[in-house]
C-alpha positions, 0 to 999 in steps of 0.5 A: 211365077212368071212365064219364064219361070214357068218354062224353066220349071217345066223343062227342069221337070222334063230333064228330071224324068228322062234321069229317072229313065237313064235318058240324061246323065245326073251329076252326083256330088258325094262331098256336098251329099255328105255335108248336105246330110250334116246340115239336115240333121242339124236343121231337123235337131234345131226345129226340134229344139225350137218345138220343145223348148216351147213346149216346156215354156207352155208346160211350165204355165200350164203347171203353174196353172194347175198348181192354182186350180188345186190350191183353190180346191184345197183351200175351200175343202177346209173352209168349215174348219179354218182354225185347223192345221190343214186350213192353215197348210191349205191357205198357205199352199194357195199362197205360195202358188199364187206367189209362184205363179207370178214368179213365172208370169214376170220373171221367167216368161219374158227372159226365156222367150228373149234368150232362148225362144227367140234365138232358137227361132232366128236360127231356124228361120235362117234355115230358109235361106240355106234352103233356098240356096240348095234349091237354087244349086239343085236347079242349076245342076238340072240346068248343067246336066241337060245342057251337057246332055244337049252337047253330047247328042249333038256331038254324036249326031251333028246337025245340019245347023252348024251354029247349033253345037257352039250355042249349045257348048256356050250354053253348057260352059255357062251352066257349069260355071254357074252351078260350080259357083253355087256348088263350091259356095255351099260345099264351103260354107255349109260345114261352117254353118254346122260348126257355129251351132255350138257357139250360137246356142251356148248362151240360150242353153246357159240361160235355159239352166239358169231359168230352170233352176230359178223355177225350181229353187223358188217353188221349193223356197215358196212350198217348204213354208207349207211344210211347217203345218205338217207333223215332223214325222209325216215323211217317215209315216208315208214310207212306213205304210202308215199313211195308207193305213189312215187312208184305208181306214177312212175309205172303210168308214165311207163304205159304212156311209148308207149312201155307199150302197145306194 
């Protein structure tokens, strides 16, 4: 920060302190406050959208990697009995999740980044410019309030230097003009920015849905091939609790082993 910038920052800090103690009147623009509040909601939600959109891609890749590790373990369990239906199912499952992982890496990761993450990221990055404009407006408002207070004090208690009041009035008029320009610009453009969020995000939302649908369809298609190695009534047996009985019977056999009580 330059020396001039440091002096301005120190002066504004002093003005803000005097505003808190009631020594300097603070200008409140309710129209700007209302538009800024709407913008802040959009800013917060877009930042959350960026975070969760990234989390979704990470989760999709993590799930695919976990499926691969599960498939490797299941296939390993059936190594000694390669001719059984279970071994064939385990091998088929490994091939299916390998193919699904290829789809995620090759066909979904890049398009998702290009059509969802990058556009949302650009919007969130744009907020830096908007926030800089709001900060500048707020700084000029402090300057305006300080100059107005200075003029009021000189009017109430005139100085022996007759040039002080006209100089202070000139500074006040200039500060007010700069503040009014920035304030009116933001009041006019913040609502436009908020309204543009929908047409901006529409293509990304559509792409996200299509990519999720593609992932689900690929998963269903590839895993459906594994089902032919299972008995036709397996779902009914699960619903009727017959598989629970089977599991309990196997657990009972495990408990009968001598090492169970060691």
